[in-house]
ZAMI-685770 format. One record per atom (N, C-alpha, C): y, z, x; residue number from 1. Coordinates in pm, whole numbers, always signed. Atoms other than C-alpha are relative to their C-alpha. Example, Ala and Ser with C-alpha at 12.3 -4.5 7.8 and 13.67 -1.06 7.14 Angstrom:
ZAMI-685770
- Y  Z  X  i
- -119  +0  +89  1 .
- -450  +780  +1230  1 .
- +120  +0  +90  1 .
- -119  -6  -82  2 .
- -106  +714  +1367  2 .
- +109  +73  -77  2 .
This chain:
ZAMI-685770
- Y  Z  X  i
- -11  -89  -114  1 .
- +17733  +5327  +8181  1 .
- -2  +145  -50  1 .
- +10  -141  +37  2 .
- +17653  +5698  +8165  2 .
- +137  +67  +8  2 .
- -124  -77  +3  3 .
- +17937  +5932  +8078  3 .
- -28  +141  +50  3 .
- +15  -135  -52  4 .
- +17978  +6259  +8265  4 .
- +122  +81  -42  4 .
- -108  -93  +39  5 .
- +18184  +6547  +8127  5 .
- -25  +130  +72  5 .
- +14  -121  -79  6 .
- +18252  +6866  +8317  6 .
- +81  +114  -59  6 .
- -69  -123  +35  7 .
- +18343  +7220  +8223  7 .
- -20  +96  +116  7 .
- +7  -98  -109  8 .
- +18404  +7510  +8460  8 .
- +19  +139  -56  8 .
- -15  -141  +39  9 .
- +18367  +7885  +8423  9 .
- +24  +81  +127  9 .
- -29  -93  -109  10 .
- +18500  +8163  +8642  10 .
- -24  +140  -57  10 .
- +37  -134  +46  11 .
- +18367  +8522  +8613  11 .
- +26  +101  +110  11 .
- -17  -111  -94  12 .
- +18458  +8851  +8780  12 .
- -65  +124  -58  12 .
- +57  -126  +42  13 .
- +18265  +9174  +8764  13 .
- -139  -12  -57  13 .
- +134  -1  +58  14 .
- +17943  +9277  +8599  14 .
- +5  -49  -144  14 .
- +8  +57  +134  15 .
- +17822  +9161  +8260  15 .
- +78  +81  -103  15 .
- -58  -83  +107  16 .
- +17939  +9455  +8049  16 .
- +150  +23  +14  16 .
- -143  -30  -14  17 .
- +18282  +9523  +8198  17 .
- +79  -116  +60  17 .
- -69  +114  -60  18 .
- +18361  +9190  +8362  18 .
- +56  -95  -104  18 .
- -55  +101  +89  19 .
- +18526  +8886  +8219  19 .
- +33  -125  +79  19 .
- -33  +125  -66  20 .
- +18631  +8536  +8291  20 .
- +67  -97  -93  20 .
- -58  +106  +80  21 .
- +18743  +8208  +8155  21 .
- -83  -126  +17  21 .
- +66  +129  -2  22 .
- +18603  +7869  +8075  22 .
- +105  -105  -34  22 .
- -94  +110  +29  23 .
- +18787  +7538  +8070  23 .
- -72  -132  +0  23 .
- +52  +136  -4  24 .
- +18712  +7178  +7993  24 .
- +73  -69  +115  24 .
- -61  +49  -123  25 .
- +18770  +7016  +8329  25 .
- +22  -150  +0  25 .
- -12  +145  -5  26 .
- +18722  +6646  +8264  26 .
- +132  -47  -60  26 .
- -120  +48  +69  27 .
- +19002  +6593  +8014  27 .
- +119  +94  +17  27 .
- -108  -98  -2  28 .
- +19202  +6912  +8052  28 .
- +62  +22  -137  28 .
- -56  -7  +135  29 .
- +19252  +6892  +7674  29 .
- +14  +143  -51  29 .
- -5  -139  +42  30 .
- +19190  +7264  +7635  30 .
- +26  +85  +123  30 .
- -29  -89  -112  31 .
- +19343  +7526  +7859  31 .
- -110  +102  +19  31 .
- +98  -104  -28  32 .
- +19152  +7819  +8001  32 .
- -20  +89  -122  32 .
- +34  -86  +113  33 .
- +18972  +8016  +7730  33 .
- -68  +125  +54  33 .
- +59  -122  -52  34 .
- +18893  +8382  +7799  34 .
- -138  +26  -60  34 .
- +136  -34  +41  35 .
- +18530  +8499  +7781  35 .
- -36  +139  +49  35 .
- +56  -130  -39  36 .
- +18367  +8843  +7786  36 .
- -132  +18  -72  36 .
- +125  -32  +68  37 .
- +18030  +8987  +7694  37 .
- +28  +55  -139  37 .
- -32  -60  +131  38 .
- +18191  +9188  +7413  38 .
- +29  -109  -103  38 .
- -32  +109  +92  39 .
- +18330  +8869  +7257  39 .
- -125  -78  -37  39 .
- +121  +78  +25  40 .
- +17988  +8708  +7285  40 .
- -100  +74  -88  40 .
- +112  -69  +64  41 .
- +17759  +8980  +7157  41 .
- +37  +114  -93  41 .
- -33  -119  +77  42 .
- +17955  +9256  +6990  42 .
- +108  -21  -105  42 .
- -114  +10  +91  43 .
- +18280  +9149  +6824  43 .
- +55  -141  -1  43 .
- -62  +132  +7  44 .
- +18443  +8833  +6701  44 .
- +151  +8  -23  44 .
- -144  -19  +23  45 .
- +18793  +8978  +6676  45 .
- +77  +18  +131  45 .
- -60  -22  -131  46 .
- +18874  +8970  +7047  46 .
- +101  -105  +41  46 .
- -86  +110  -42  47 .
- +19066  +8644  +7059  47 .
- -59  -78  +115  47 .
- +71  +69  -108  48 .
- +18810  +8522  +7311  48 .
- -113  -81  -60  48 .
- +106  +87  +50  49 .
- +18543  +8258  +7277  49 .
- -133  +38  +63  49 .
- +134  -23  -53  50 .
- +18173  +8244  +7358  50 .
- -70  -134  +15  50 .
- +76  +124  -10  51 .
- +17921  +7981  +7462  51 .
- -53  -46  -137  51 .
- +51  +37  +132  52 .
- +17780  +7994  +7108  52 .
- +108  -61  -87  52 .
- -110  +59  +77  53 .
- +18119  +7926  +6952  53 .
- +32  -140  +52  53 .
- -26  +133  -55  54 .
- +18170  +7636  +7190  54 .
- -112  -97  -35  54 .
- +109  +85  +48  55 .
- +17825  +7503  +7097  55 .
- +26  -42  -143  55 .
- -34  +33  +139  56 .
- +17931  +7521  +6732  56 .
- +110  -106  -6  56 .
- -109  +99  -3  57 .
- +18250  +7328  +6813  57 .
- -52  -136  +44  57 .
- +57  +126  -46  58 .
- +18055  +7065  +7005  58 .
- -84  -64  -109  58 .
- +87  +54  +103  59 .
- +17804  +7029  +6723  59 .
- +82  -52  -118  59 .
- -85  +43  +112  60 .
- +18074  +7006  +6454  60 .
- +68  -134  +30  60 .
- -70  +125  -32  61 .
- +18268  +6734  +6634  61 .
- -97  -116  +16  61 .
- +101  +104  -18  62 .
- +17956  +6538  +6729  62 .
- -53  -46  -136  62 .
- +52  +33  +132  63 .
- +17818  +6555  +6375  63 .
- +104  -78  -81  63 .
- -105  +68  +77  64 .
- +18153  +6449  +6221  64 .
- +8  -148  +40  64 .
- -5  +138  -46  65 .
- +18160  +6136  +6436  65 .
- -123  -78  -46  65 .
- +125  +68  +38  66 .
- +17794  +6052  +6368  66 .
- -6  -26  -150  66 .
- +2  +17  +145  67 .
- +17828  +6106  +5993  67 .
- +98  -108  -44  67 .
- -99  +105  +28  68 .
- +18141  +5892  +5981  68 .
- -59  -138  +27  68 .
- +61  +128  -38  69 .
- +17951  +5615  +6158  69 .
- -110  -40  -99  69 .
- +108  +29  +95  70 .
- +17648  +5640  +5927  70 .
- +56  -46  -134  70 .
- -61  +39  +127  71 .
- +17871  +5621  +5620  71 .
- +61  -140  +8  71 .
- -59  +133  -16  72 .
- +18059  +5318  +5754  72 .
- -109  -107  +7  72 .
- +111  +95  -7  73 .
- +17729  +5146  +5837  73 .
- -58  -28  -139  73 .
- +51  +17  +136  74 .
- +17626  +5201  +5473  74 .
- +101  -71  -90  74 .
- -102  +69  +79  75 .
- +17944  +5026  +5357  75 .
- +89  +93  -80  75 .
- -81  -99  +71  76 .
- +18109  +5348  +5236  76 .
- +72  +88  +102  76 .
- -70  -81  -100  77 .
- +18353  +5463  +5504  77 .
- +64  +124  -62  77 .
- -54  -128  +50  78 .
- +18468  +5822  +5466  78 .
- +152  -3  -2  78 .
- -143  -28  +3  79 .
- +18818  +5899  +5355  79 .
- +28  +128  +78  79 .
- -17  -129  -68  80 .
- +18770  +6252  +5484  80 .
- -137  +70  +10  80 .
- +115  -87  -19  81 .
- +18493  +6470  +5628  81 .
- +49  +132  +56  81 .
- -28  -134  -52  82 .
- +18528  +6845  +5675  82 .
- -133  +61  +39  82 .
- +127  -48  -53  83 .
- +18253  +6983  +5895  83 .
- +19  +139  +58  83 .
- +4  -135  -55  84 .
- +18178  +7345  +5972  84 .
- -140  +23  +55  84 .
- +130  -34  -57  85 .
- +17899  +7462  +6201  85 .
- +0  +147  +36  85 .
- +20  -141  -35  86 .
- +17776  +7819  +6227  86 .
- -123  +9  +89  86 .
- +110  -21  -93  87 .
- +17562  +7895  +6531  87 .
- -35  +149  -5  87 .
- +48  -137  +4  88 .
- +17351  +8211  +6501  88 .
- -83  +28  +124  88 .
- +78  -45  -115  89 .
- +17221  +8394  +6807  89 .
- -36  +146  -22  89 .
- +44  -139  +14  90 .
- +17028  +8719  +6824  90 .
- -88  +35  +119  90 .
- +84  -47  -110  91 .
- +16841  +8929  +7074  91 .
- -146  -8  -41  91 .
- +144  +13  +18  92 .
- +16471  +8847  +7099  92 .
- -69  +60  +123  92 .
- +74  -55  -114  93 .
- +16197  +8960  +7338  93 .
- +43  -65  +132  93 .
- -40  +72  -120  94 .
- +16305  +8694  +7587  94 .
- +148  +19  +34  94 .
- -144  -18  -19  95 .
- +16673  +8795  +7554  95 .
- +77  -68  -110  95 .
- -84  +63  +100  96 .
- +16967  +8655  +7361  96 .
- -39  -147  -13  96 .
- +50  +133  +28  97 .
- +16864  +8330  +7195  97 .
- +80  -62  -115  97 .
- -60  +74  +111  98 .
- +17041  +8068  +6985  98 .
- -113  -37  -95  98 .
- +106  +19  +98  99 .
- +16836  +8052  +6666  99 .
- +26  -117  -94  99 .
- -30  +104  +99  100 .
- +17014  +7822  +6420  100 .
- +137  -60  +24  100 .
- -129  +67  +7  101 .
- +17294  +7572  +6392  101 .
- +8  -55  -141  101 .
- -10  +36  +142  102 .
- +17397  +7542  +6026  102 .
- +124  -86  -21  102 .
- -107  +96  +23  103 .
- +17605  +7236  +5943  103 .
- +34  -3  -149  103 .
- -48  +24  +137  104 .
- +17814  +7220  +5626  104 .
- +100  -114  +8  104 .
- -93  +113  +4  105 .
- +17982  +6888  +5554  105 .
- +43  -22  -144  105 .
- -60  +35  +128  106 .
- +18214  +6819  +5263  106 .
- +75  -130  +23  106 .
- -62  +129  -24  107 .
- +18328  +6466  +5222  107 .
- +56  -65  -124  107 .
- -57  +88  +103  108 .
- +18547  +6241  +5016  108 .
- -30  -141  +50  108 .
- +52  +128  -46  109 .
- +18376  +5904  +5039  109 .
- -1  -97  -119  109 .
- -5  +95  +111  110 .
- +18487  +5634  +4793  110 .
- -119  -95  +2  110 .
- +112  +93  +13  111 .
- +18194  +5431  +4666  111 .
- -136  +59  +31  111 .
- +128  -63  -33  112 .
- +17925  +5672  +4786  112 .
- -49  +84  -116  112 .
- +58  -94  +95  113 .
- +17687  +5856  +4558  113 .
- -59  +116  +80  113 .
- +50  -120  -67  114 .
- +17534  +6195  +4634  114 .
- -120  -30  +89  114 .
- +119  +34  -79  115 .
- +17206  +6044  +4756  115 .
- +38  -74  +128  115 .
- -45  +75  -118  116 .
- +17381  +5803  +4992  116 .
- +72  +89  +99  116 .
- -71  -94  -87  117 .
- +17605  +6078  +5125  117 .
- -99  +90  +71  117 .
- +103  -87  -59  118 .
- +17305  +6303  +5180  118 .
- -80  -74  +107  118 .
- +76  +79  -97  119 .
- +17115  +6024  +5359  119 .
- +80  -19  +129  119 .
- -84  +16  -119  120 .
- +17408  +5961  +5593  120 .
- +10  +131  +76  120 .
- -10  -131  -64  121 .
- +17444  +6334  +5660  121 .
- -131  +36  +71  121 .
- +130  -26  -64  122 .
- +17070  +6367  +5733  122 .
- -16  -84  +125  122 .
- +7  +87  -118  123 .
- +17087  +6071  +5968  123 .
- +87  +50  +113  123 .
- -89  -55  -102  124 .
- +17380  +6226  +6149  124 .
- -56  +130  +57  124 .
- +59  -126  -46  125 .
- +17206  +6565  +6166  125 .
- -111  -27  +101  125 .
- +112  +31  -89  126 .
- +16902  +6408  +6329  126 .
- +41  -83  +120  126 .
- -33  +98  -103  127 .
- +17086  +6152  +6540  127 .
- +115  +31  +92  127 .
- -113  -23  -89  128 .
- +17399  +6303  +6687  128 .
- -51  +58  +133  128 .
- +48  -43  -131  129 .
- +17364  +6372  +7062  129 .
- -17  +152  +16  129 .
- +15  -146  -12  130 .
- +17418  +6749  +7028  130 .
- -122  +45  -78  130 .
- +121  -32  +75  131 .
- +17153  +6771  +6756  131 .
- -124  -34  +81  131 .
- +116  +40  -79  132 .
- +16913  +6580  +6977  132 .
- -18  +91  +121  132 .
- +10  -88  -117  133 .
- +16994  +6810  +7270  133 .
- -63  +134  -34  133 .
- +51  -132  +36  134 .
- +16905  +7126  +7079  134 .
- -125  -4  -86  134 .
- +117  +14  +87  135 .
- +16627  +6989  +6855  135 .
- -125  +53  +69  135 .
- +122  -56  -54  136 .
- +16298  +7167  +6902  136 .
- +18  +141  +55  136 .
- -31  -134  -50  137 .
- +16471  +7479  +7032  137 .
- +79  +82  -101  137 .
- -91  -64  +95  138 .
- +16721  +7557  +6756  138 .
- -24  -64  -137  138 .
- +14  +54  +136  139 .
- +16669  +7521  +6380  139 .
- +135  -56  -45  139 .
- -122  +66  +47  140 .
- +16925  +7275  +6244  140 .
- -8  -11  -150  140 .
- -5  -1  +146  141 .
- +17018  +7326  +5880  141 .
- +120  -82  -45  141 .
- -106  +87  +50  142 .
- +17237  +7103  +5663  142 .
- +29  +27  -145  142 .
- -50  +1  +137  143 .
- +17443  +7141  +5349  143 .
- +100  -114  -9  143 .
- -89  +116  +16  144 .
- +17610  +6819  +5232  144 .
- +53  -4  -142  144 .
- -65  -4  +130  145 .
- +17861  +6820  +4947  145 .
- +96  -119  -10  145 .
- -89  +112  +25  146 .
- +18017  +6499  +4819  146 .
- +103  +42  -103  146 .
- -107  -38  +92  147 .
- +18353  +6567  +4660  147 .
- +46  -120  -79  147 .
- -44  +105  +90  148 .
- +18483  +6368  +4367  148 .
- +126  -58  +38  148 .
Protein backbone atom coordinates (compact mmCIF):
# COMPACT_ATOMS: atom_id res chain seq x y z
CA UNK A 1 0.00 0.00 0.00
CA UNK A 2 1.27 3.49 -0.83
CA UNK A 3 2.54 5.59 2.04
CA UNK A 4 1.66 9.27 2.23
CA UNK A 5 3.63 11.71 4.36
CA UNK A 6 2.67 15.34 4.83
CA UNK A 7 4.50 18.50 5.77
CA UNK A 8 3.02 21.97 6.13
CA UNK A 9 4.46 25.45 5.74
CA UNK A 10 3.07 28.79 6.83
CA UNK A 11 4.47 32.09 5.48
CA UNK A 12 3.73 35.75 6.20
CA UNK A 13 4.96 38.73 4.24
CA UNK A 14 7.08 39.13 1.16
CA UNK A 15 10.10 37.01 0.27
CA UNK A 16 12.85 39.27 1.57
CA UNK A 17 11.35 40.48 4.85
CA UNK A 18 8.77 37.78 5.54
CA UNK A 19 9.14 34.53 7.36
CA UNK A 20 7.37 31.42 8.39
CA UNK A 21 7.64 27.93 9.67
CA UNK A 22 7.56 24.40 8.39
CA UNK A 23 6.52 21.29 10.28
CA UNK A 24 6.29 17.59 9.65
CA UNK A 25 2.57 17.01 9.96
CA UNK A 26 2.18 13.26 9.59
CA UNK A 27 4.19 12.16 12.61
CA UNK A 28 4.58 15.39 14.52
CA UNK A 29 8.09 14.16 15.35
CA UNK A 30 9.58 17.59 14.72
CA UNK A 31 8.05 20.79 16.00
CA UNK A 32 7.69 23.92 13.93
CA UNK A 33 10.98 24.98 12.35
CA UNK A 34 11.43 28.66 11.45
CA UNK A 35 12.22 29.58 7.83
CA UNK A 36 13.28 32.83 6.16
CA UNK A 37 14.84 33.82 2.86
CA UNK A 38 17.96 35.01 4.68
CA UNK A 39 18.44 31.58 6.24
CA UNK A 40 17.99 29.98 2.84
CA UNK A 41 20.16 32.14 0.63
CA UNK A 42 22.38 34.38 2.69
CA UNK A 43 23.42 33.01 6.08
CA UNK A 44 23.55 29.70 7.86
CA UNK A 45 23.93 31.15 11.35
CA UNK A 46 20.30 32.16 11.83
CA UNK A 47 19.11 29.14 13.79
CA UNK A 48 16.56 28.59 11.04
CA UNK A 49 16.33 25.86 8.44
CA UNK A 50 15.82 25.81 4.69
CA UNK A 51 14.28 23.48 2.12
CA UNK A 52 17.81 22.56 1.02
CA UNK A 53 18.83 21.60 4.55
CA UNK A 54 15.69 19.51 4.89
CA UNK A 55 16.48 17.84 1.55
CA UNK A 56 19.93 17.01 2.92
CA UNK A 57 18.35 15.52 6.05
CA UNK A 58 15.93 13.47 3.99
CA UNK A 59 18.72 12.22 1.74
CA UNK A 60 21.01 11.35 4.66
CA UNK A 61 18.36 9.33 6.48
CA UNK A 62 17.15 7.59 3.31
CA UNK A 63 20.68 6.71 2.25
CA UNK A 64 21.58 5.38 5.73
CA UNK A 65 18.63 2.99 5.66
CA UNK A 66 19.33 1.85 2.09
CA UNK A 67 23.05 1.33 2.75
CA UNK A 68 22.31 -0.64 5.90
CA UNK A 69 19.97 -2.87 3.90
CA UNK A 70 22.49 -3.39 1.07
CA UNK A 71 25.20 -4.36 3.57
CA UNK A 72 22.90 -6.81 5.37
CA UNK A 73 21.88 -8.35 2.03
CA UNK A 74 25.59 -8.90 1.31
CA UNK A 75 25.95 -10.78 4.61
CA UNK A 76 27.90 -7.98 6.32
CA UNK A 77 25.47 -6.02 8.49
CA UNK A 78 26.76 -2.64 9.62
CA UNK A 79 27.76 -2.08 13.20
CA UNK A 80 27.58 1.65 12.55
CA UNK A 81 27.04 4.04 9.63
CA UNK A 82 27.63 7.78 9.89
CA UNK A 83 26.14 9.62 6.94
CA UNK A 84 26.49 13.28 6.08
CA UNK A 85 24.86 14.93 3.08
CA UNK A 86 25.73 18.38 1.77
CA UNK A 87 23.21 19.89 -0.63
CA UNK A 88 24.57 22.76 -2.75
CA UNK A 89 22.26 25.32 -4.34
CA UNK A 90 23.18 28.41 -6.32
CA UNK A 91 21.54 31.05 -8.43
CA UNK A 92 21.37 30.20 -12.13
CA UNK A 93 19.62 31.86 -15.08
CA UNK A 94 16.40 30.04 -14.18
CA UNK A 95 16.71 31.07 -10.51
CA UNK A 96 17.92 29.29 -7.39
CA UNK A 97 18.66 25.66 -8.22
CA UNK A 98 19.78 22.63 -6.24
CA UNK A 99 22.95 21.50 -8.00
CA UNK A 100 24.50 18.67 -5.98
CA UNK A 101 23.84 16.30 -3.14
CA UNK A 102 27.16 15.02 -1.78
CA UNK A 103 26.92 11.92 0.41
CA UNK A 104 29.73 10.96 2.77
CA UNK A 105 29.34 7.64 4.55
CA UNK A 106 31.74 6.25 7.12
CA UNK A 107 31.04 2.79 8.34
CA UNK A 108 32.19 0.13 10.74
CA UNK A 109 31.15 -3.10 9.07
CA UNK A 110 32.64 -6.34 10.43
CA UNK A 111 33.51 -8.75 7.64
CA UNK A 112 33.26 -6.21 4.82
CA UNK A 113 36.15 -5.18 2.63
CA UNK A 114 36.52 -1.77 0.99
CA UNK A 115 35.18 -3.00 -2.36
CA UNK A 116 32.10 -4.58 -0.79
CA UNK A 117 31.44 -1.49 1.28
CA UNK A 118 31.79 0.72 -1.78
CA UNK A 119 29.44 -1.52 -3.79
CA UNK A 120 26.79 -1.36 -1.07
CA UNK A 121 27.18 2.42 -0.82
CA UNK A 122 26.88 2.80 -4.62
CA UNK A 123 23.77 0.63 -4.61
CA UNK A 124 22.26 2.75 -1.87
CA UNK A 125 23.20 5.97 -3.67
CA UNK A 126 21.43 4.81 -6.81
CA UNK A 127 18.55 3.03 -5.13
CA UNK A 128 17.31 5.01 -2.16
CA UNK A 129 13.96 6.71 -2.85
CA UNK A 130 15.31 10.25 -2.33
CA UNK A 131 18.19 9.60 -4.74
CA UNK A 132 15.72 8.29 -7.29
CA UNK A 133 13.51 11.36 -6.78
CA UNK A 134 16.31 13.82 -7.54
CA UNK A 135 18.28 11.76 -10.09
CA UNK A 136 18.61 13.48 -13.44
CA UNK A 137 18.11 16.90 -11.88
CA UNK A 138 20.77 16.96 -9.16
CA UNK A 139 24.30 15.54 -9.34
CA UNK A 140 24.69 12.89 -6.63
CA UNK A 141 28.25 12.39 -5.40
CA UNK A 142 29.50 9.72 -2.99
CA UNK A 143 32.45 9.28 -0.68
CA UNK A 144 32.52 5.93 1.13
CA UNK A 145 35.05 5.23 3.88
CA UNK A 146 35.23 1.84 5.60
CA UNK A 147 36.67 2.19 9.07
CA UNK A 148 38.80 -0.51 10.65
